[in-house]
SEKOL-12468 format. One record per atom (N, C-alpha, C): x, y, z; residue in one letter. Coordinates in steps of 0.05 Angstrom, whole numbers, plus 32768, in hexadecimal, padded with zeros to 4 digits. Layout:
residues N
XYZA
...
***
This chain:
residues 293
7D3480498104M
7D4D805680FBM
7D4B805D80DEM
7D53807680D7R
7D50808080BCR
7D68807B80AAR
7D7C806D80B5V
7D95806980A5V
7D9D804C80A7V
7DAB80428092T
7DB680278092T
7DD38029808AT
7DE380148091L
7DFF80148089L
7E028015806BL
7DEF8008805DT
7DF180088040T
7DEF80248035T
7DDC8034803FR
7DD980508036R
7DF28061803DR
7DFD805C8054L
7E15806A805CL
7E2D8063804AL
7E2E804A8042Q
7E438041802FQ
7E3F804E8014Q
7E268051800CH
7E1F805F7FF3H
7E29807C7FF4H
7E248088800BL
7E2B80A4800FL
7E4980A7800EL
7E588096801CL
7E758098801DL
7E8280938002L
7E7880807FF3M
7E84807A7FD9M
7E7F80917FC6M
7E68809D7FC7T
7E6280B57FB6T
7E7480CC7FBDT
7E7880D07FD7A
7E8A80E67FE0A
7EA680E17FD8A
7EAF80C87FD9R
7ECA80C17FD1R
7ECF80C57FB4R
7EBD80BD7FA3L
7EC180BD7F86L
7EB780D77F79L
7EA780E77F88R
7E9C81007F7ER
7E8C80FC7F64R
7E7F80E57F62S
7E6F80DE7F4AS
7E5B80C97F51S
7E4280CE7F4AV
7E2D80BA7F4FV
7E3180A27F3DV
7E3880A77F24S
7E3A80917F11S
7E52807F7F18S
7E69808B7F1FR
7E80807B7F26R
7E7C806C7F41R
7E6E80797F53A
7E68806D7F6DA
7E5580557F69A
7E4180587F57A
7E2E80427F52A
7E3D802B7F46A
7E5080317F34E
7E5F801B7F27E
7E70800D7F3CE
7E7D801C7F4EA
7E8E80107F63A
7E7D7FFF7F76A
7E6480087F7CL
7E537FFA7F8EL
7E437FE37F81L
7E457FE37F66R
7E377FCE7F56R
7E197FD07F59R
7E0F7FE87F59I
7DF27FED7F58I
7DED80007F42I
7DD380047F3BS
7DCD80167F25S
7DCF80337F2FS
7DD480457F1CQ
7DD580617F23Q
7DBB806C7F2FQ
7DA480657F23P
7D8B806E7F2FP
7D8780647F4CP
7D8F804B7F51A
7D8C80407F6CA
7D9E804F7F80A
7DB680567F77L
7DC780667F89L
7DBC80827F8EL
7DB2808E7F79S
7DA680A97F7CS
7D8F80A87F8FS
7D7E80947F8DR
7D6780927F9FR
7D71808E7FBCR
7D86807E7FC0S
7D90807A7FDBS
7D9B80947FE7S
7DA980A37FD7L
7DB480BC7FE1L
7D9E80D07FE7L
7D8B80D27FD6T
7D7480E47FDAT
7D6480DD7FF2T
7D6080C37FF6A
7D5180BA800DA
7D5F80C18027A
7D7980BF8028L
7D8880C68040L
7D8780E48045L
7D8A80F48030E
7D8981118033E
7D6D811A803CE
7D58810E8030D
7D3D81158037D
7D36810D8054D
7D4080F6805DA
7D3A80EC8077A
7D4480FF808DA
7D5B810C8088Y
7D66811D809CY
7D64813B8096Y
7D5A8141807EG
7D56815D8077G
7D70816C8073G
7D85815E806AV
7D9F816A8065V
7DA981638049V
7DB48177803CK
7DBE81738021K
7DDC816D8023K
7DE38155801AV
7DFF814C801CV
7E0F81538003V
7E0281507FECF
7E1081547FD3F
7E0281697FC1F
7E1381787FB3D
7E0981897F9DD
7E1181797F83D
7DFE81767F71R
7E0381667F59R
7E0081767F40R
7E1381727F2DD
7E11817E7F13D
7E1D816B7EFFD
7E2081747EE6R
7E2981637ED1R
7E46815A7ED5R
7E5681697EE4S
7E7281627EE9S
7E76814E7EFFS
7E6081497F0FG
7E6281367F25G
7E5481417F3DG
7E5E813A7F55V
7E5281447F6DV
7E6781527F7EV
7E5E81657F8ES
7E6F81727FA2S
7E6181707FBDS
7E7181707FD2I
7E66816D7FEDI
7E6081887FF9I
7E48818B8004T
7E4081A58010T
7E4E81A7802BT
7E4D81BF8037S
7E5A81C38051S
7E4D81B28066S
7E3281AF8065A
7E25819D8078A
7E2C81808072A
7E2F817A8058G
7E36815F804FG
7E518156805AG
7E648169805DE
7E7E81618067E
7E7B81558083E
7E6A81618094R
7E65815680AFR
7E57813B80ADR
7E448139809BV
7E3581208098V
7E4881098090V
7E5B8110807EI
7E6E80FC8074I
7E8080F2808CI
7E898105809CR
7E9980FD80B3R
7E8A80EB80C6R
7E7080F180CBE
7E6080E080DDE
7E5C80C580D0E
7E5880C480B6A
7E5380AB80A8A
7E6C809980A9A
7E8480A680A6E
7E9D809780A7E
7EA1808A80C2E
7E9A809980D7A
7E9D808F80F3A
7E8B807680F7A
7E72807880EDV
7E5F806280F1V
7E68804980E2V
7E6F804D80C8V
7E78803680B7V
7E91802A80C2V
7EA4803A80CBN
7EBD802F80D6N
7EB7801F80F0N
7EA580298100A
7E9E801B8119A
7E9180008113A
7E80800080FEA
7E737FE780F6A
7E887FD380EBA
7E9B7FDD80DCR
7EB07FCB80D2R
7EC17FC080E8R
7EC77FD180FCT
7ED77FC88113T
7EC87FB28122T
7EAE7FB68126F
7E9D7FA28133F
7E9E7F888124F
7E997F8A810AD
7E997F7280F9D
7EB37F6380FAD
7EC97F7280F8H
7EE47F6580F8H
7EE97F588113H
7EE57F678128N
7EEC7F5C8143N
7EDC7F44814AN
7EC27F458145V
7EB17F2E814CV
7EB77F16813BV
7EBE7F1B8121T
7EC57F058110T
7EDF7EF7811AT
7EF27F088122V
7F0B7EFD812DV
7F067EED8146V
7EF57EF88158L
7EEF7EEA8171L
7EE17ECF816CL
7ED27ECE8156G
7EC47EB6814FG
7ED57EA28140G
7EEE7EAA813AG
7F007E98812CG
7EFC7E96810FG
7EEB7EA88104G
7EE57EA680E7G
7EFC7EAE80D5G
7F0F7EBC80DFQ
7F267EC580CFQ
7F407EBA80D9Q
7F3F7EA480E9A
7F567E9A80F6A
7F6C7E9280E2A
7F647E8980CAG
7F787E8080B7G
7F797E91809EG
7F6E7EA9809FR
7F6E7EBB8088R
7F7D7ED5808ER
7F8D7EDE807BL
7F9C7EF7807FL
7F9F7F058065L
7F987F1F8065A
7F9C7F30804DA
7FB17F458054A
7FC67F468045V
7FDD7F58804BV
7FE27F6A8032V
7FE77F838037G
7FEE7F968022G
800C7F9D8025G
801B7F9D8010I
80387FA38010I
803F7FB47FF9I
804D7FCA7FFDS
80567FDB7FE7S
806A7FCC7FD6S
806B7FD17FBCP
807C7FC27FAAP
80997FC07FB2P
80A47FD57FBDV
80C17FD67FC4V
80C77FC37FDBV
80B37FBA7FEAL
80B87FA98001L
80AE7F8C7FFDL
80A07F877FE7A
80937F6D7FE3A
80A77F567FE4A
80BD7F587FD6S
80CF7F427FD5S
80DF7F3E7FEFS
80DF7F538000L
80EC7F51801AL
80DB7F41802DL
80C17F42802AI
80AF7F37803FI
80A07F1E8036I
80947F20801EL
80807F0B8016L
808B7EEF8014L
80A27EEA8007P
80AB7ECE8004P
80AF7EC1801FP
80BC7ECE8032A
80C07EC2804CA
80A67EC0805CA
80957ED4805BL
807C7ED4806AL
806A7EBD805FL
80677EBB8045G
80577EA6803AG
80617E8A8042G
807B7E868040S
80867E6C8047S
80817E668064S
80857E7A8075H
80817E768092H
80647E6E8099H
80527E7D808EL
80367E788094L
802C7E5D808AL
80337E578072F
80297E3D8066F
80377E258072F
80507E28807CN
805D7E12808AN
80507E0D80A6N
80477E2380B3K
803B7E2080CDK
801D7E1B80CBK
80117E2680B6R
7FF47E2480B3R
7FED7E1B8096R
7FEF7E018091P
7FEB7DF78075P
7FD07E008069P
7FBC7E058079R
7FA27E0D806FR
7F9D7E2B8070R
7FB37E3A8075A
7FB07E578076A
7FA97E63805BA
7F9C7E7A805BE
7F957E888043E
7FA27EA48045E
7FB57EA98033L
7FC47EC38033L
7FBE7ED28019L
7FB27EE9801CR
7FAD7EFA8004R
7FBF7F138006R
7FCD7F197FF1T
7FE07F2F7FF1T
7FD77F447FDCT
7FDC7F5D7FE2S
7FD77F737FD0S
7FF07F837FCES
7FFC7F847FB6I
80157F937FB1I
800E7FAB7FA0I
800C7FC27FADR
80037FDA7F9FR
80117FF27FABR
800B800A7FA2S
801680227FADS
800C80267FCAS
801B80327FDBP
801280367FF7P
7FF780457FF8P
7FF280587FE6R
7FD980667FE7R
7FC180537FE1R
7FC580427FCDQ
7FB0802E7FC7Q
7FAC801A7FDDQ
7FC280127FEAL
7FC17FFF8000L
7FB3800C8018L
7FB78026801CL
7FA980338033L
7F8B8032802FL
7F8280368016D
7F6580348011D
7F5B80188017D
7F6B80038010E
7F637FE88016E
7F627FE38034E
7F757FEE8043L
7F767FEB8060L
7F5D7FF8806CL
7F5780108063L
7F40801F806FL
7F2580128067L
7F2580038051N
7F0D7FF48049N
7F0D7FD78051N
7F207FD08063D
7F217FB5806ED
7F267F9F805AD
7F337FA78044Q
7F3A7F938030Q
7F557F858037Q
7F657F938047I
7F7E7F878052I
7F7E7F8D8070I
7F8D7F7C807EE
7F8F7F7F809BE
7FA97F8C80A4E
7FBE7F878095L
7FD97F92809BL
7FE47FA08082L
7FF27FB68086L
7FFF7FC58071L
801C7FCA8077L
802E7FC18065Y
804A7FC68068Y
80537FD98052Y
80607FEF8059C
806980028045C
807D80158052C
808C80258042P
809B803B804EP
8089804F805CP
808E80548075G
807B80648085G
8076807F807BG
808A808B806ES
808880A78064S
807380A9804ES
806B80928041E
80598094802BE
803B80938034E
80378090804EI
801B80918058I
801980A7806DI
800780B98069E
800380D0807BE
7FF980C68096E
7FFF80D680AAQ
7FF480D080C5Q
7FD580D380C4Q
7FC780BF80CFM
7FAA80C080CFM
7FA080B580EAM
7F8C80C180F4E
7F7F80B7810DE
7F72809C8106E
7F7680898118G
7F6A806F8114G
7F7E805A8108G
7F9680638102L
7FAB805180F8L
7FC1804D810DL
7FCA80358110Q
7FE0802F8122Q
7FF980298111Q
800E80378116R
802780358107R
803D80298118R
804C8016810DT
8062800A811BT
807A800A8108T
808F8019810FV
80A7801980FEV
80B780008105V
80BD7FF080F0L
80CB7FD680F5L
80E97FD880F1L
80F27FE880DER
810F7FEC80DBR
8113800180C5R
812C800B80C5I
8134801F80B1I
81448010809BI
813E80178082V
814D800A806CV
81598020805AV
816E8018804CT
817B802A803AT
81798020801DT
81708030800BF
816D80297FEFF
818480367FDFF
818F80277FCCE
81A580317FBCE
81A080297F9FE
81B280347F8DF
81B0802D7F70F
81C180157F6AF
81B580027F5BV
81C27FE97F54V
81C27FE57F36V
81D87FDA7F2BC
81D97FD57F0FC
81E77FBA7F09C
81E87FB17EF0R
81F67F997EEAR
82147F9E7EEBR
82247F897EEEA
82417F8C7EF2A
824E7F997EDAA
82457F957EC1G
82517FA17EAAG
82457FBB7EA2G
82367FC87EB3H
82297FE17EACH
823D7FF77EA8H
8238800B7E96P
824B80217E91P
825380307EAAP
824180317EBEL
8248803F7ED7L
8254802E7EEDL
825480147EE8A
825E80017EFDA
827C80077F02A
828380087F1CG
829F800C7F24G
82A780297F25G
8298803C7F1BK
829F80587F1CK
829980637F38K
82A780797F3FR
82A480857F59R
829580A07F57R
828780A77F6CA
827A80C17F6EA
826980C77F55A
825880B47F4EI
824680B87F37I
823080CC7F3EI
822A80DE7F2BS
821680F37F31S
81FA80E87F2BS
81E680F57F36L
81CA80ED7F31L
81C480F17F13L
81D081057F07E
81CB810A7EEAE
81D580F37ED9E
81EC80E77EE2Q
81F680D07ED3Q
81E380B87ED6Q
81D880B47EEEV
81C5809F7EF2V
81AC80A37EE1V
81A480BC7EDEA
818C80C37ED0A
818E80BE7EB2A
81A780BA7EA8D
81AA80B47E8BD
81A180987E84D
819C80877E98F
8195806B7E93F
817880667E9EF
816B80527E93P
8150804C7E9DP
815080457EBBP
813D804F7EC9L
813B80497EE6L
812680347EEAL
812F801E7EF7A
811D80087EFDA
8112800C7F19A
80F8800F7F1BT
80EB80157F34T
80CD800E7F33T
80C080107F49A
80A380097F4AA
809180217F44A
809C803A7F45A
808C80527F40A
809E80687F36A
8093807A7F27E
80A280907F1CE
80A980A57F31E
80C180AF7F31F
80C980C57F43F
80E380D17F38F
80E980EA7F41D
810280F77F39D
811980ED7F4BD
813080E67F40I
814680DC7F4FI
815180F37F61I
815380EC7F7BG
815B81017F8EG
814881177F91G
812F81137F86G
811B81287F88G
811E813E7F73G
8133813C7F62T
813981537F50T
813E814A7F33T
814881327F2FV
8151812A7F14V
813E81157F08V
8132811A7EF2A
812081077EE5A
813080F37ED4A
812B80D97ED8P
813980C57EC8P
813280C77EAAP
814380BE7E99S
813E80BE7E7CS
812680AD7E75S
812380977E84S
810C80857E7FS
810980737E98S
80F480637E98Y
80EE80517EAEY
80E980357EA5Y
80F080227EB7F
80E580077EB5F
80D580047ECEF
80BA80067ECCL
80A880057EE3L
809E7FE97EE7L
80A47FDE7EFEC
809C7FC27F04C
809C7FBF7F22C
80877FB17F2DD
80857FAD7F4AD
808D7F907F51D
809A7F827F3FN
80A47F677F44N
80C37F687F44N
80CE7F647F5CD
80EB7F677F5FD
80FB7F527F4FD
80F07F3A7F4EE
80FF7F257F3FE
81017F2B7F22E
80EB7F367F16I
80EB7F3E7EFAI
80FE7F557EF7I
80FC7F697F09T
810E7F807F07T
812B7F787F08T
81327F667F1AK
814D7F5D7F1DK
81587F517F03K
81477F427EF5R
814F7F357EDBR
81547F4B7EC6R
81427F5E7EC5V
81457F737EB1V
815E7F837EB6V
81647F8A7ECFV
817B7F9A7ED5V
81957F8A7ED0V
81947F707ED5A
81AC7F5F7ED1A
81B37F5C7EB3A
81A07F627EA2N
81A47F5E7E85N
81A07F787E75N
81A27F8F7E82S
819F7FA87E73S
81AE7FBE7E82S
81AC7FD67E78N
81B97FED7E85N
81A67FFC7E98N
818F7FF07E9EA
817D7FFD7EB1A
818A7FFD7ECDA
818480117EDCI
818E80137EF8I
817780107F0BI
817B80007F1FW
81667FF97F32W
816A80067F4DW
815580147F57L
8156801F7F72L
814A800A7F85L
815B7FFE7F96C
81517FE97FA8C
81617FE97FC1C
815C7FD57FD2C
816A7FD27FEBC
817C7FB97FE8C
81957FBC7FE0P
81A67FA57FD9P
81AB7F927FEFP
81B07F9C8008D
81B67F8A801ED
819F7F788025D
81877F838026M
816F7F74802DM
81667F618017M
816D7F687FFEL
81677F577FE8L
817D7F437FE2L
81927F437FF2A
81A97F317FEFA
81B57F337FD4A
81B87F4C7FC9I
81C37F507FAFI
81E17F557FB2I
81F17F477FA4S
820E7F4B7FA3S
82197F437F88S
82317F4C7F81S
823B7F457F66S
82417F277F64S
82487F1A7F7BE
824D7EFE7F7AE
82347EEE7F75E
821D7EF77F81K
82057EE77F80K
81F47EED7F68K
81F47F057F5FS
81E17F0C7F4AS
81ED7F1C7F33S
82067F237F34G
82127F337F1FG
820A7F507F20G
81FF7F597F37L
81F67F757F39L
82097F837F4DL
820E7F9D7F47D
821F7FAE7F58D
82107FC67F62D
82187FCF7F7AV
820D7FE87F85V
821E7FFF7F7AV
821180137F6FL
821F802A7F64L
8228803E7F7AL
823E804B7F76D
8248805F7F88D
823D807A7F7ED
822580817F86V
821780997F7DV
821780AE7F93V
821F80C67F8DD
821E80DB7FA1D
820280E17FA9D
81FC80DF7FC3G
81E180E67FCDG
81CC80D27FC4G
81D580B97FBFS
81C280A57FB4S
81B180977FC9S
81BB80967FE2K
81AE80867FF6K
819380937FFEK
817E80827FFEM
8164808B8007M
815B807A801FM
815480888034I
814D807A804DI
812F8078804FI
812580618057A
8108805D805BA
8103804C8074A
80EC80518080E
80E480428097E
80CF802D808FE
80D680148092I
80C27FFF808DI
80AE7FFF80A4I
80958004809DT
8080800980B2T
80697FF680AET
805F7FEB80C5L
80467FDC80C5L
80307FEF80CDL
801B7FEF80BCI
8004800180C2I
7FEB7FEF80C3I
7FDB7FF380D8R
7FC27FE580DAR
7FAD7FF680E9R
7F957FED80E8R
7F7F7FFD80F5R
7F807FFB8113R
7F7C80118121R
7F7B8010813ER
7F6080038147R
7F617FF9815FR
7F4A7FED816BR
7F3F7FD5815CR
7F4F7FC9814CR
7F477FB1813DR
7F547F99814AR
7F447F858150A
7F4F7F6C815BA
7F617F5F8146A
7F777F54814FV
7F8B7F48813CV
7F857F2A813BV
7F807F208123S
7F7B7F04811FS
7F947EF48126S
7F927EDB812EP
7FA97ECB8135P
7FBE7ECA811FP
7FB57EC78106I
7FC87EC580F0I
7FD67EE080EBI
7FC77EF680EFA
7FD37F1180ECA
7FE87F158102A
7FE27F0D811BA
7FF57F108131A
800F7F00812BA
800B7EE9811FE
80227ED88118E
80337EE58102E
80257EF180EFA
80337EFF80D9A
80427F1780E3A
80357F2680F4I
80427F3E80FFI
805C7F37810EI
805B7F22811ES
80727F19812DS
80887F0F811AS
80807F008106F
80947EF580F4F
80A27F0A80E4F
80937F1D80D9V
809F7F3280C8V
80B27F4480D9V
80AA7F4980F1E
80BB7F598103E
80D67F4A8107E
80D67F30810CK
80EE7F218110K
80FE7F1F80F5K
80EF7F1C80DFL
80FC7F1A80C5L
810C7F3380BFL
81007F4A80C2L
810D7F6380BCL
81257F6980CFL
81227F6080E8S
81387F6580FBS
81507F5380F5S
814B7F3D80E5S
81617F2A80DFS
81737F3480C8S
81697F4880B9Y
817A7F5380A3Y
81907F6480AFY
81A87F6580A2P
81BD7F7680ACP
81B57F9380ABP
81C07FA380BDD
81BB7FBF80BDD
81C57FCC80A4D
81B47FDE8099V
81BC7FEB8080V
81BC80098083V
***
């Protein structure tokens, strides 16, 4: 056989980063070693995959087909490795979960408590990042389950999507905020104050906030909002936020409600480890226990 999984992984990393030097760094090998590996593969099959110049590498028309074939082989090998490992019990107590920042506080505290109470020796690794970054981790088998708003991940062959519930996000502020208690607040009025959120975006898709407090930790964000004029876009019912409990109020903003589908995304044709199956069942019950919003 003229090809190895290692060489195919070299090929895919170079195609992904469009740079031999950056791919070598990501693979933790020397640049000359990676160049030799790529050249050996191209020479073995008589096909040129990359055009290289000082600005980086580009994929040839024939190379596009080679990349697709390589992805299929590497994905099949990863599926084999995952499924056989699960069958052998090697991952029975280990789970890696990716959760987008806006959902982390809704899921992780209860999930962690549940798993560790039932499985004292369980190992739970969490990754709280943007959905796009988490998708890369899922495709590279760094995480087994991904929870995020479904609209933030494009439809892809090989992914299984399960919508768990619909949630509504609204603007929240401290009780003494200048906008607290007012009716029919405009998006422009909201934009006059710092927006507390996990990522930058235009309010209502049209109005840019005056400034941001960017943070993916809801507990920290809650404290900042409770002690400043920052306005937080969150899901108040599911976060159990009320003026009595936290001193925070939901603003009456025209067109402020944002609807999102909490979605579980995982790889198709992958055996589910026992701890992953338990987590899937628990999170589904957890989300269904929240009041409709």
